[in-house]
N, C-alpha and C positions, 0 to 999 in steps of 0.2 A: 450238172446239166440243168437246163431251164425248160419249164413247161409254161406256155403262154406268158413268157417273159419273167417267170418266177422260178426261183431256184428249188431244185429237189435233189435228194441224195439217196444213196443206198444204205446209209447208216441210220440205225433206229434213233439214236440220241439226236443227231443233227436234224433228221427229218421231223422228229417230234418237236424240236425247238423251232424249226422253221414254220411248221403248221400252226403252232400256238401263236407265234409272232405275227404271221400273216392274218390270222383270224382277228387278233386284237387290233392290228394296224388298220384293217378294213373297217372295223367297227368305229375306230377313231377318225376315219376319213383322212388318214395320214397321206401326205403328198407322196406320189409314186416314186419320186426321186429319192426321198428319205427312206422309203421302204426298200428300194434297191440298195442304197448305201448301207443300211443297217443289217441287211441279210447276208453280207459278206464280212469277213474279218479284215481289219486294217493290215494285219501282217501275219504271215505264217512262215515259220522257219523249220525246215526239216533237216536233220543232221544225222550223219553216221557216227556211231560211237564204238570205235575199236577198243577192245579190252583184252589184256593178257590174262588168260585164265590160270588157275593154280597149276594146271598140268603143263604150262608153257605154251599152249596153243593160243592163237589170236581169234577172237570171235567178234564179229561186227553186229552191233544192235542198231535199231532205228529209233531215233528220238524226234520229238516234236515240241515246239512251243508256239502257241497261237495267242495273238493279241486281238481280240474282237473289237474292242473300243477303248480309246483313251480320251473320250470327250469330257468325262467328268474328272479325270485324274489318271494316275498310273494304273495300268492293267493289273488285276489281282486274280490269282487262282492257283490251284494246287499243281503238284508234280506227282504223277502216279507211275508205278512200275507194275505192269501186268501184261499178259500175253495178248489181250485184245485191244491194246492201245493202238490207235491209228490217228492219222492227221485229221480225218473227218470227225472222229469221236471228239478229239480235242477242240475242233471248231464248234461243235454243238455245245460242249460243256463251257467253252469260253463265252458263247452267246448267253447261256443261262447265267453265267457269273456277271455279265453286264447288267442283266435285269435284277439279279439278286442285290448287287451293290447299289444300284439306283434305288430300288425299293427300300433298302435299309437306310438310305439317306446319308451314305458315307461317300467320301471323295475319291472313289475308285471306278475304273472301268473293268472290263472282264477279260480274263486270260486263263489259259490252261496249258498243261504240257505233260509229257511223260515219255517213257521208253518202253518199247515192246520187248518184254523179257519175262522170265519166270524167276522172280527173286527168291522163291522158296527153295530153289535148287542151286543157289549161289552162296558161296562162302562170304564171310564178312569182308575179306580183302578184295574179293571180286566185285562186290557191291560198292566198295570204296573207290576202286579204280574206275568203275563205270560211272559213278556219281561225279567224280572229279572231272573226267573227260567230258561228260555231258555238260557240266557247269562251264568248262572252258569253251565249248562249242556255242553255247547260247549266251555267253558273257556280253557280247556286243549289244544285246537288247535288254539286259537285266540291270536294274538300279532302283534306288529308293524313289526317284521321281519318274521312272519310265515303266517298270514292270517288277512287281513284288511277288514272287512265288511263295508257296507254302506246302506243307505235307498233304498227301492225299493217300490213295490206296497203296498199301505196302511201302509207304515212306513215312518218316517221322523226324524227330529232332536231329538224330544222327546224320541222316542224309542231308538235311538242311545245313548242318555245320560243315560237312565235306564240301558242298557246293559253294557256300559262302566263303569258306577259307580259300578255296581255289581262286575264286574271282577276286577276292581282296588281295591275294598275292600277285595276281596279274595287274591289278590297279596300282599296287604299291601303297595302299592305305586301307585302314579299317573302316568298314561301312556296315554296321549291324542292321540298319533299317532296310537293306536290300532283300531280306527274306524274313518271314515270320514262321511261327511254330518251332522256334528254337528252344533248347532246354532252358529251364528257369534260371539256372546258375550261369547261363551264357547268353544274357540279354533277352531271355524269354520273359513271359508274363505269367504271373500267378493267376490261376483261374482258366487259362487257355485250354487245358486238357478237357475240362468239362463243358466248355462254352457251347458247343453245338447241341449237346444233349440238354443243357440247361435252357437254351433258347427254344428248343422243341417243346420241352415241358411247359415253358411259359406260354407258348401258343395254345397248348392243350388246356391249360388252366383258364386262359382268356375265353376260349370257346365254351368251356363249362360255365363260366360266368355269364356269357351272353345267352346261353340256353337255360340258365337257371338250374344247373346240375350241381349236385353235391359231390365233390371228389371222393368222399368216403363211401359213396354208394356206386362208384364207377368201377368197371372191370376193363382192363386193357391187355392187349397182346403186343409184343414187341418183336418184330422180325429183324434179326441181326443183333447179336449181343456183343458188338464191337464197341469202339470208343463212343459212338453216338448213341446207339441203342441202350447200352448198359447204363450210362449216366442218366439218360432220359427215364429209364425204368426206375432207377434208384431215386431220383428226385420226385417223380410222380408217386412212387410208393411211400416216400416219407411224408407226403401230403395226404395220405390215406387211400390212394387209388390201389385197388387190388390187381396185381399183375398176375394173370392166370396162365400166360404162355410166353416163353422166350425161345429163341432159336439161334443157331449158327450153322455152319456147314455140316455139322454132324447130325442135325435133326432138330425136331421141335420137342420142347420139354414143357409138359402141361400139368397143371394142378388147378382144378376149378375152385378150390378154397384159397388159392393164392400161393405164389412162390416166395420163399424167403430170398429176397434179392441180395441182402448182405451175404448170405450163405453162398449164393451163386458167384459173387465177386471173390469170396474167399476160396471157393472151389477152383476157379480158374487160375488163381494165383499160386495155389499150393498143390494142385493135382491136375496139371494141364494135359495129361494123356500123351498119346504117341504122336499126335499131329499138331503140336504146338499148343498155344494158349486157347484151348477149346473147352466146350461144355461136355465133351464125350464122357459118358459114365455118370452124368449128373442125375439120371433117373434113380440112382441109389439114394438120393436125398429126398425122396418122397414125391417124385414126379413120374408121370407116364410119358414114355418116349413115343413120339408120333413121327410121321413122315416130314420131309424137309419143308414142303409147302403147307402143311397142315396148320401152321401158326396163323395163316391167313384166314382160316375157316372156323376157328374156335368161337364159341359163344362169348361175346364181349361187347362193350360199348365203344371202346376206342381201339383202333388198330394203328400202330406206328411202324410202317415199313422202313427199316433202316439198313437194308442190305444192298442189293444190286438194282440196276435199272430194269424196267419192264416186267417185274415180278407180278404186278397186278395187270393182267391183260384180258383179252376177250374170253379166254378159257377159264380164268380164275375169278374174274370180277363178280359173276353171278352167284358164286358160292360164299361170298363174304357176308357175315352176319352183323358186323360192326356197323353202326350208323354214323360214325365219325372217323375219318382217316386223317392223320397228321403225318405228312411225309418227311422222313428223315434222310432218305437216300435221294440221289439225283435221278429224276425221271423214273420213279418206280411204277408210275401208272401210265399206260399207253392211252392215246386219244380214244381208241375204240372202247377201252375199259371204262374211261371216265364217262362216256355216254351211257353205258350200262348203269354205272353208279348214280349218275344224275337222275336217270329214270326211276331208280329205286329210292330216291330221296336221301342218298348218302351225302354228307357234307365233307368235302375234301379240302384240307388246308394245304396249299401247294408247296412243293419243295423249296422254291427260292424265297418263300416267306418263312416257312417253318424251320429250315435248317440254316438260316442266315446267321445264327449265333456264332458259327465258326468264323465267318468272314468279318463279322463285327468285332469278335474277339481278336482277330488278326489286326484289324484296324487299331484297336486299343494298344496292341503290342508295338505296332509301327509308330504310333504317336508317342509312346514312352521312349522308344529308341531315338526318335528325332529330338526329343526333349532331353534325353539322358537322365530321366527322372522316373523311377519305378513307382507304380501305384500299389496300394494294399489290395489283397484279394477281395476284401469286402467291397471296396470302392469299385473294383472291376466288375464284380457280379451284380451290384446294384445298378450300375450304368447299363450293363448288358440287358438285364431284365426290363428295365424301364424303356429302353429303345425297342425291344421286341414287342412289348405291350402296345406302344404307340403305333408301330407298324401294323400290327394285327388289327387294331381298332380302325385304322384308316382304310384298310382293305375290306374289312367286314362292313363298315358303314356304306362304302360305295357299292358293294355287292348287294346289300339289302335295298338301297335306294334305287338302283338301276335294274334290280331283279336279274342279276347275272351270277355266274359261279364265282367263287373266290379266286380261282385261277385266272379267269378273264379279268376280274377286277385288279388283281395284282399285276398282270401284264400291262394293262392300260396305264396304271399309275407309274410303273417302271419305265415303259417305253416313252411316255410323255416327257419325263424328266430328261432323258437322253436326247430325244428328238428336239426338244426346245434348245438345248445347249448346242447341238450340232448346227441348227439353224442360226443361232446367235454367233457361233464362231465362224461359220461358213463351211460349206461342204468340202471345199478343196484345200483347207488348211491342214 
């Protein structure tokens, strides 16, 4: 729907993305025609995904793939499997991917996709059949120079292989650059697993440098001990930062004297508990177990929300004690919460700057696939950190000079790059 000629939605992620976009676009005095153009995706494909279940029944799932922009290059974004996946959610996340790729300075537009399902209650064979059928349904718009998906929530290298294998068989030739996040031994990239967490840590370190803070004197809490949060915690801890709280869906694990992050990794890999690879029972390793949201409220300097969207909201923002927030999840902070944090002097490093290590790492994998030439892990990591530092400094400097938040600064930089190219190419091309 539109209000006063501008788009609104009933989806939190899409509505937040639109509000942030409109706010930055108005401050830039962007042409209204460009604002209208960039507030809608270029293409949205909704597909049905019939799957034969293990019991012989047929179940139809709903899948989506959204290409928000291809102005800068092929659209880029993950494929997620979750019960709350909707077309509007994918639209909002695809828009955020456009700004993330633009800000990162890489030749991609934004995309996103997924299937509304509960993968935790599906067998491996059911997930394979679902992935392959979904791949076949979106195949017409997927390709190395059109749309390059990657893993996301509840998907990984295996799902990417199933989708890529299906599309390659339909094409009749091998095309490894059509997807990223593949296993290392199958055209993947060394360093990709840690890339998002490494990029987030790089932003945290740059913020410490700008504020004159010693990492060895800092305390941090990490919400979400998954792929992003766990590696961010590990890399920050190795630099001397004391990680006092970590969390997952089983609760918060707190130790004011610091958690042994290596032990947390070992625990998850050797004692995963009854609900998969979780921290359940980790309080036995010298931690106090707190409530699920308590990780947000512990006494610390840095908070890294690396779980779900909207966890920092108007009900939780006022209880946060950290003075610096580095966002690892997509849209973890609502606009209402950010107003509260800004009034309290909390500095927020926005998601599409802080968690861009993942898409930058995917770009590196794509580049290696196109070249047919793999890099060393050291080369991959060095290039990643250097690019993250450059992006952070560019956003920080603008925010300081213009006296705006880092989110507003990041949006303006990202939108300008896309808007300039849209104007250069022509709106109707």
